N, C-alpha and C positions, 0 to 999 in steps of 0.2 A: 569413586566416579573415574570413569576412563578418560583418556586424553581425547578421545573422539568427541564425547559428550561434552566436555569442558571447551572444545573448539567450536562445536555446534552452537553452544549457548553464547559464546563470546561473539560469534558471527551474527547471531540474531540480535543481540544487544547493540552490536556496533552499528548494524544496519538500519536500526531504528533510532539511535540517540545522538549522532553528532550534530546534525543541523538543529534538532530541538534543543539540545543543550546549549548551543550557541544563542539561539533566538530567545530562549527563557530568561537570559540575562538582560534582555533589553527591556527597559522601562516602558510600561504602557498606561496612557491615561485612562481612568475609570470609564469614562463614556465610550471610549473606543473598545476596550476591554469587554464591556457589556454587549456591545453590538456585535463583536466577533463571537462571543458566547452564544448570543442568541442565534446567529447565522449557523454556527456549527450545530446547535441543536435542530434548528428548522431542516437543515440539509441532510441530517442524520450521518453526520461526517463519522461518528464513533462506530456506528453500524457498518459502514463502509470500510472503515480502517480494519474493524474486526474480521469482516468478510475477506478482505485482501490477506490478512494475517493467516487465516484459516486455509486459504488457497496455498500460500507460500509453505505453510507446515505440512499440508498435504503432500506436497512436492518433496520437502525435506524428509518426510516419513520414508518415501520411496527411495529417495537417494542415500538414506542413512539407516538401514535397517537395524544396524547395530545399537541405535540410540533406542532405549525402551519406549514404548507407546505412553507409558504413564509420564514420562518427561514432558512429552508434547500435550497431553491431557492437562497435567498441572498448569503448563505454560499458559494454554488458551484459558483455563479457568481463572487463572490469576489476571490475565489480560482483561477479561470480561468483567472481573470485580473491580478493577483499577482505571476505568474509563475516566474518571475525574482527573486524574493526573495526565492523562493524555490530552484532555481539553486544555488543562493548564499550560501544557507544553505547546499546543497548537495556537492559542489566542495571541501570543507574541509574534508568531510567524504571520498569522493573518494581518495582524495589526501593522506589521512592518512593510506589507506590501499594498494594503488598502488603507484609505482614509475612513474616518468614522463616517463622512457623508456616503462614500462607495459602499462601506458595509451596510448601511441603512437602505441604500437603493437596492442592493442585492436581496435584503430581507424582504422588501416590497416585492421583488420578483418571485422569490420563493414561496411567499405566502399567497401568491396569486394562484389561480386554478392551474394554469400551465406550469407554474414553478413546482406546485404540488405534484402535478404529474410526473414531472421529470424527477423529482425525489423518489417517487414511488417505483419508477422503471429504472432507475440508476443501477441498483444492485444488479439487475439481469443484465444491463448494457455492460456494467464492468466485467461480470463473468463471462458473458459471450465475447467480448472484446479481449479479454485475457486468452481465451482459448483461440480465437482468431490469430492473435499475435504469436502464440506457441506453434499454431500451424504454419503460418508464414516464416517463422524461424526456422523450422523442420525443413520447409520448402528451400529456403535458401542455403542451408546446411548440406542439403543433398545435392543441389546444383554446384556449390563450391566444391564438395568431395568429388563429384563427377568430373569437374573440369581439372581438378588437381591430378586425378587418376589419369585423365586422358593425356595431360601434359607429361605425365611420367611414362606414358606408354603402355599403361595397364589396361586400358578400354578401347575398344575400337572407337573411332570418331563418330559423333552422331551426326546423322543426315537429315 
């Protein structure tokens, strides 16, 4: 295994694990954990997380062409098979920020027609929002680059 592949794998692991590892050690009472699990199921949290990972991995494939495609394919296949562990890591996070009562109130919302509608369109919103964020970042990068180049006298001033 090359150093680059090892570095990429470590980066991916570190990008997903620190907070979840810290939160997983917090004890959660059974009723709150059950409400958090139901909420995660109703909102399609694993589907959203996997979709986000797929987008991130697509960017990593482009940024790191030296890493074999088979690595990324195996990574995603494993992630898709291991969503139970993801839920187990998310439950204490949700429980540390929301009470059982709040989780149940959110469940009522997400089980309502408008909540179901939001859950249905959330993946598209996430994908389009990610693209908008990337476009915004590129615009800012161009503006800052142009500004720095002007300050160094490399470009004529804008009128």
